[in-house]
N, C-alpha and C positions, 0 to 999 in steps of 0.2 A: 033205581042204580045210582042217580045223582043225588039223591038224598044220603043213601049209605056212603058214598064217597065223602061228601060234606062233613058227614059225622065222623069219617075217619080221620079225615086231614083239615080240620077247621082252623089250626094254627098256620098252616100254608096259605091258605087264603087272606087269614088275618094279616099274616106279614106281608105279603103281596099287596093287600090294600092299604097297608100301613106304608110300604113302598112307594105306591102311587099316589098316597096323599103328598108324600114327602116329594115326589118327582113333579108334582102339578106345578105349573108355571103361576107365578104371581099375575094378578091383573092390576091394571092402572087404568081406571076411568072406563072398566068394563072390556079392555082390551088385554089380551095376554102379552108378556113381556118375552120378546124373541130369545133371550138367552137361556141357555140349557142348565140344568144343576152343574153338571160337568165343568162347563166354560165359568159359571160363575164360581166355583171352586178354585179353578186355576187361575183366574183373575184376581182372585182375592187374595190366593197367596202370593202370586206375583206382586200385587200390590203390596203386602205386607212386608216381603223381601226387599222390594223397592225401597219401600220406607225407612227398613232397616238399615239397608248399604249405605245410604248418606251418613247416617247418623254414627255407623261404626266407622266408617272413612273419617269421618271428623272427628271422632275420639281417638283413633289411631293417629292421624296427623297431629293432634294436639299432644299426644303422648311422645311422639318421636321428637315434636319441636322442643318440648320440655327436655328431653334427655339431650338433644344435639345441643341444645343451650348450655346445660350444665356442665357439659365435657367440650371443652374449647378445641381439643386437638383431633386428627385424623382417628385417634384410637377410639375417643368419645363416639364418633358419627359410626364406625363400625360396630361398636359395643350396641348403640340403639338398633342397629339393624340385624345384627347378628350375635348377640349375648351369649349364648351358652357355648359357642365355637371359640369366639375371641377370649372369653373368660378363661376356658381351658389352656389356649395359647399363652395367655398372660400369666397363669399360674406356672408353666413351663419356664418362662421368660425369668420370672423372679426366682425360680430356683436356682437357673443357671448364672444368675448377676453376681458379679463380685462384691464383695463387703464394701460399704461406702461409708464408714465409720472413720475416726481418727486412726485407727491402725488398720487404714484400707489396704486391701491386698494382702495383709500379714500370713493368713492361712495358706494363699497360693505362692508367696515368695518365701516363707520359712525354709522350703528346702534348698532353694536356689541360694538364700543367704547361708545355709549350712555349707554349700560346696564352696562358695566364694571363701568363707571364713578358712576352711580346709587349705584352698590354694594358697590363700594369703600366709597361714603358718608355715606351709611347706616351702614357699618362696622366701620367706623370713629366715627359715632354718638354714636352705640352701646358701643364701648368702652369707650368714655366719660360717657355715662350714667351708665357703669357698674362701672367705677372709682368712680363716684359721690354716687352710691348706697352702695358700699362697704365701703367707708368713713362715710356715714350716719349709715351703721350698726354697725360699729366699735364703733362710738360715744355711741350708744345705747346700745351695749353689755359691755363697760365699765362703764357707768354712770348711767343706769337705777336704781330707787331704787326697783324696782320690779323685783324679780328673775326670775318670767315666761316671761318677757318682755326680759330680759338679756339672758335668754334660747332661745328665740325666733330668735334673732338677732345672736347669736351664731350659729345656725343651718343653716344660710344661708350666714355666714362668709367664705371666700376662702383664706382670708390673712393669712400665715403662722406666719408672725410676731405678729400679733394681736391675733391669737389663741393660741400662745406660752405665751404671755402676761396674757390672762384669763386665761391659765391652772395653772399658778403658782400665780396668785393673787386673783382670786374671791373668795368671802367668802363662797360660797355655792360648797358643795362637790360635787353635781351632775352637776353643770354647769362646773366644772374643769374637771370632767370626760369626759363631752361632748366634750368640747375643745380639750382634749387628743385624743379622738377617731377620730378626725379630722386632727390631725397633721400628717405630714409624715416628719418631719425635724429630723434625728437621734439625734443631740445634744439638741434640745428642750424636746424630749422625754427621754432623757439621765437625764436632769436636774430634771425633775419631779419626774422620778422613784427612784432617789437618794436623794430627798429633800423634797418632799411632806409630810406635817405632817400626813395627813391620809393615812392609809394603804391601802385602796380601791382604792386611786387615784394612787399610787405608782404601785399597781399591775396590774392597767390597762395599765400604762405605759409601765412597765416592758415586759408585754406581747406583745407590738409592737416592741420591740428592736431586732436586729440581731448583735450590737457590742459586739464581745468576751469579750473585756476587761472590759465594762459597766457590763455587766451579771455576770463576775466572781467577780467583785467589790459587786455587790448586792447578789450573792450567798455566799458569805463569811461574809457580814457584816450588812445585813439589819436585823434589830430587830425581824421582823415578820417571823416565820417559813414557812408560805405558798408561801410567796413572796421567799424566799430562794429556795424552792422546785420548784416553777416555773422558776426561773433562772436556776437552774441545768438541768431542762427539756429541755432548750435552749441551754445549753452549749454542745460544741464539743471538747473544749481544754482539753486535758488529764491531763495536768498538774492542771489546775485549778479544774478539776474533783476528783484528787487525795489529792488535799489540804481539799476539803469539805468532802470526805470520811473518811480521818484521823482524822478531827480535829471538824467538827461541834459539836455543844453542844445537837442538838437535833437530836434522833436517826433515826426520819423518814426522816430528811434531809441527814443524813450518807447513810441510805439505799437507798434512790433516785440517789446519788452518785455514789455507789457500783456497782448499776445497769448500768451504763454507763462505769464504769471503764473497760479498757483491758489489762492494763498492769500487766503481772503475778508476779511480785515483789511486786506491790502495792498489789494486792488481797492477795497475802502470807502473808504480814504484818497485813492485816485487818483481816484475817482468824486466826491468831495468837493472836490479842492483842486487839481487838474491846470489850467493855463492854457487849455489847449486843449478846446474843446468836443467835439470829436469823439474825443478820447481819455477824457473823462469819460463819454460815452455807451458808448464800448467797454467801460469798467469796469462800468457798470451792467448793460450787456447780460451781461456773464459773471457777475454777482452774481445775474440773475435765472435 
């Protein structure tokens, strides 16, 4: 039976014998070494890996050092650690960056330049049209024979020179007053307030004055008492107020001036010398 089995399976025994021979421990001086084949293989593998690891680490460190040294900035260090990701990010950044040539930003600012140029052209055209329109209005306001047409033109005028001319020369009182209401130049207002033949035009101009010298002149010299009272109401100059309070021929004008006088000596003089008893009482009340 054994012989027949051996004849049937000789390779198995041969393989087993071969395995046994491979598994036989080595001898040293007649003594068997205690290491098993599997332990030997494991240790050999570990030794090989351990030997490779320092070499690989040294090579990696050298490569890193070389890369980091060739790129001085933070980007260089990041590229050495993570080149694929950072390279892609850098590519995106390069695509988004504006041009840096002599025509820097030309592609980006071209639409803006076009818009600005269009706006400038429109502004220039509007200025020309405005000047032409004002010239036409001035011609109508000066020359049209119909007062209502002249008035319509004056309502749209902005030129102070033309308005001043109309305020002092138009034959219609209402148009002169309209021109005065659109004046802002003090000298033009003063000219109308001191020289217009119509009291309503003068009072309209005086109401817009701030010049204390002109107001004092009007308060002491205008022929209309209402205009003098208006000028007094706008005066702050105590010397001019004292002159009006002491000397104006109209008691209502003197009373308006006394109301604004603060000088005790002037009030004492008026309280003892004014012809009107109401004004004397007013001065006394201010003294107390």
